[in-house]
C-alpha positions as CSV (number, residue, x, y, z in Angstrom):
1,M,14.1,12.6,-13.9
2,L,13.1,14.0,-17.7
3,L,11.1,11.4,-18.8
4,S,8.7,11.5,-15.7
5,I,8.9,15.4,-16.6
6,F,7.7,14.3,-19.8
7,W,5.1,11.7,-19.3
8,G,3.0,13.6,-16.4
9,V,2.8,16.7,-19.6
10,A,2.1,14.1,-22.1
11,I,-1.1,12.1,-19.4
12,M,-2.0,16.2,-19.0
13,I,-1.8,16.9,-22.6
14,I,-4.5,13.6,-23.5
15,G,-6.6,14.1,-20.4
16,L,-7.7,17.9,-21.1
17,G,-8.0,17.2,-25.2
18,M,-10.0,14.3,-24.0
19,Q,-12.1,16.7,-21.6
20,V,-12.4,19.2,-25.0
21,K,-14.3,15.8,-26.5
22,V,-16.3,15.4,-23.8
23,L,-17.8,18.3,-23.6
24,A,-17.6,19.5,-27.6
25,S,-20.0,16.2,-27.9
26,A,-22.6,17.3,-25.0
27,P,-22.2,21.5,-24.9
28,D,-26.5,21.2,-23.4
29,A,-25.5,18.1,-21.0
30,T,-21.6,19.2,-19.5
31,D,-22.0,18.8,-16.0
32,V,-23.4,14.9,-17.2
33,A,-21.0,14.2,-19.4
34,M,-18.2,15.5,-17.0
35,S,-19.3,13.1,-14.4
36,L,-19.3,10.1,-17.0
37,F,-15.6,10.9,-18.0
38,S,-14.5,10.9,-14.2
39,G,-16.2,7.8,-13.3
40,I,-14.7,6.3,-16.7
41,F,-11.4,7.4,-15.8
42,N,-11.5,6.4,-11.8
43,I,-12.1,2.9,-14.3
44,G,-9.4,3.2,-15.7
45,I,-7.5,4.0,-12.8
46,G,-8.8,0.6,-10.7
47,A,-8.3,-1.7,-13.2
48,G,-4.7,-0.5,-13.9
49,A,-4.3,-0.8,-10.1
50,L,-5.5,-4.2,-11.0
51,V,-3.2,-5.0,-13.6
52,G,-0.6,-3.8,-11.8
53,S,-1.2,-5.9,-8.5
54,Q,-1.6,-9.4,-10.6
55,V,1.6,-8.4,-12.3
56,S,3.6,-7.6,-9.4
57,L,2.1,-11.2,-8.3
58,H,2.6,-13.4,-11.3
59,L,5.5,-11.9,-13.1
60,S,7.4,-9.3,-11.8
61,M,8.0,-5.8,-10.3
62,A,9.9,-5.2,-13.1
63,S,7.5,-6.4,-15.5
64,I,5.2,-3.9,-14.5
65,G,6.6,-1.2,-16.8
66,Y,6.4,-3.2,-19.9
67,I,2.8,-4.7,-19.2
68,G,1.1,-1.0,-18.9
69,A,2.8,0.1,-21.8
70,I,0.5,-2.1,-23.8
71,P,-2.5,-0.3,-22.8
72,A,-0.8,3.0,-22.8
73,L,0.5,2.9,-26.5
74,A,-3.1,1.8,-27.4
75,A,-4.6,4.6,-25.9
76,L,-2.2,7.1,-27.1
77,V,-2.9,5.8,-30.8
78,W,-7.2,5.6,-30.0
79,S,-6.5,9.2,-28.8
80,L,-4.7,10.6,-31.8
81,M,-7.4,8.6,-33.8
82,I,-10.0,10.1,-32.4
83,F,-8.5,13.8,-32.4
84,R,-7.6,13.8,-36.2
85,R,-10.9,11.7,-36.8
86,W,-13.2,14.4,-35.0
87,P,-11.0,18.1,-34.7
88,V,-12.2,20.4,-31.9
89,S,-11.6,23.7,-31.5
90,L,-12.8,25.0,-28.0
91,E,-13.4,28.4,-30.2
92,D,-15.7,27.0,-31.8
93,H,-17.7,26.1,-28.6
94,Q,-17.4,29.0,-26.7
95,P,-20.7,30.6,-25.5
96,H,-20.8,33.9,-27.0
97,H,-21.8,37.4,-24.7
98,S,-23.1,40.1,-26.5
């Protein structure tokens, strides 16, 4: 149970962090940027379902977590590298109202 809570929090933090990066990258086209982000996110969900089904068919249900850990760890490392290389603060990109 505790691991599931940690996993859910981690996914939310990574997802929200990536949304901040997307919005900071295209401040003049946030609607287009977020629609592309959403599409890519959904492709990832579909790819995960496809890989999971193939693993369950050719290996076993017990192997799904181990195989799924490979792209999950790669995504975590990639996200950390992106966040460190191009730091973004929400305060830097807030519209200023007078």
